[in-house]
C-alpha positions in Angstrom: 0.0 0.0 0.0 1.3 3.5 -0.8 1.6 5.7 2.3 3.0 9.1 3.0 6.2 9.3 5.0 7.5 12.8 5.5 7.6 14.4 2.1 7.6 11.2 0.0 5.3 8.4 -0.9 6.5 4.9 0.1 5.2 1.4 -0.6 4.6 -0.5 2.6 3.2 -4.0 3.2 0.4 -3.9 5.7 -1.9 -6.7 6.9 -5.0 -7.2 4.9 -7.1 -6.5 7.9 -5.6 -3.0 8.1 -5.9 -2.4 4.4 -9.5 -3.6 4.0 -10.8 -0.1 3.3 -8.3 0.3 0.5 -9.4 -3.1 -1.0 -13.0 -2.0 -0.9 -12.1 1.4 -2.3 -10.3 -0.4 -5.2 -13.6 -2.1 -6.1 -15.5 1.2 -5.8 -13.1 3.0 -8.1 -13.3 0.2 -10.7 -17.1 0.5 -10.7 -16.8 4.3 -11.0 -14.3 3.9 -13.9 -16.8 1.7 -15.8 -19.4 4.5 -15.5 -16.9 7.1 -16.7 -15.8 4.9 -19.6 -19.5 4.6 -20.6 -19.9 8.4 -20.5 -16.8 8.9 -22.6 -18.1 6.5 -25.3 -21.2 8.6 -25.4 -19.2 11.8 -25.8 -17.1 10.2 -28.6 -20.3 9.0 -30.3 -21.5 12.5 -30.5 -18.2 13.8 -31.8 -17.2 15.7 -28.7 -13.5 15.9 -27.9 -13.9 16.4 -24.1 -13.3 13.3 -22.0 -14.1 12.7 -18.3 -11.7 11.1 -15.9 -11.6 10.2 -12.2 -9.2 12.0 -9.9 -6.5 10.1 -8.1 -7.7 8.4 -4.9 -5.2 10.7 -3.1 -6.9 13.9 -4.2 -9.0 15.8 -1.6 -9.0 13.1 1.1 -10.3 13.9 4.6 -9.8 10.4 6.1 -7.4 7.5 5.7 -3.7 7.5 4.9 -3.8 10.6 2.7 -5.8 12.8 5.0 -4.0 16.1 5.9 -1.8 15.9 2.8 -2.2 17.8 -0.4 -2.3 16.2 -3.8 -3.5 17.4 -7.2 -6.1 15.4 -9.2 -3.3 13.4 -10.8 -2.1 12.3 -7.4 1.1 14.4 -7.3 2.1 15.7 -3.9 1.8 19.6 -3.8 2.4 22.2 -1.1 -0.3 23.9 0.9 0.4 27.2 -1.0 -0.1 25.5 -4.4 -3.3 23.9 -3.1 -4.6 27.2 -1.9 -3.8 28.8 -5.3 -5.3 26.0 -7.5 -8.0 24.1 -5.7 -10.7 26.5 -7.0 -10.1 25.1 -10.5 -10.5 21.5 -9.3 -13.4 21.7 -6.9 -16.8 23.4 -7.0 -17.0 26.7 -5.2 -19.9 28.7 -3.7 -21.0 30.0 -7.1 -21.2 26.5 -8.5 -23.2 25.3 -5.5 -25.6 28.2 -5.8 -26.2 27.4 -9.5 -26.9 23.8 -8.8 -29.2 24.8 -5.9 -31.1 27.1 -8.2 -31.8 24.2 -10.5 -33.1 21.9 -7.8 -36.6 23.2 -7.3 -39.0 20.6 -5.9 -42.1 19.7 -8.0 -45.0 18.2 -6.1 -47.9 19.1 -8.3 -49.6 16.0 -9.8 -48.7 15.2 -13.3 -45.6 17.5 -13.3 -41.9 16.8 -13.4 -38.9 19.0 -12.5 -37.5 21.3 -15.1 -34.0 19.7 -15.0 -35.5 16.3 -16.0 -36.0 15.9 -19.7 -39.6 14.9 -20.6 -39.9 11.6 -22.4 -40.9 11.6 -26.0 -44.5 10.4 -26.4 -43.7 7.4 -28.6 -41.3 5.7 -26.2 -41.8 3.5 -23.1 -42.4 5.3 -19.8 -39.4 6.9 -18.2 -37.9 5.2 -15.1 -38.5 8.2 -12.9 -41.7 8.5 -11.0 -44.4 11.0 -12.1 -46.9 11.9 -9.5 -50.6 11.9 -9.9 -53.2 12.2 -7.1 -55.8 9.4 -6.8 -58.7 9.4 -4.4 -58.7 6.2 -2.4 -60.4 4.9 0.7 -63.4 6.5 2.3 -64.5 10.1 2.7 -62.3 12.1 5.0 -59.1 10.2 4.1 -56.3 12.1 2.3 -55.5 11.0 -1.2 -52.6 8.7 -1.9 -50.0 9.5 -4.4 -49.7 6.9 -7.1 -46.7 6.3 -9.3 -47.6 6.3 -13.0 -44.6 4.0 -13.5 -45.3 1.3 -11.0 -49.0 1.9 -10.4 -48.4 1.4 -6.6 -49.7 3.9 -4.1 -47.6 5.7 -1.7 -49.7 6.6 1.3 -49.7 10.3 2.3 -50.1 9.4 6.0 -48.6 6.8 8.3 -48.9 3.2 7.1 -51.6 1.0 8.9 -50.5 -1.2 11.7 -49.4 -4.8 10.7 -52.0 -7.4 10.7 -51.2 -10.7 12.3 -51.9 -14.0 10.8 -54.5 -15.8 12.8 -54.8 -18.8 10.6 
């Protein structure tokens, strides 16, 4: 396992029990890389030259062996001064967060979807996201349930009923 000692990175053999988080992180990174590869194929298919890539697992760590040390997205050790100067180009800032927050407006009206979700074309199968429609169920005085148009199953608006026991 690669660890930080002083100002250098060194390879050190550690017991598997101690390195289990790194082993699990390896699997996670492999899975993420498959997703990135799929996106890059889509970009290539549409003739775009941009490509996505994952940062090094050393980049921007708050826990583990690399916590408290500064690395760039390629995994190269950098100074605190260089980090302070360049991290705004690598990580989202307050302006980026505000923009994303401006997009995320909840939509709770029946039959509507959020503006940041593309509506499906009429001639294709239903989208995998849930559209909400109100349906009157039960007796008078009960609130409506919200029914997914994708699954057709209701989601009660109130607390679910108590479990019934089998008396058979």
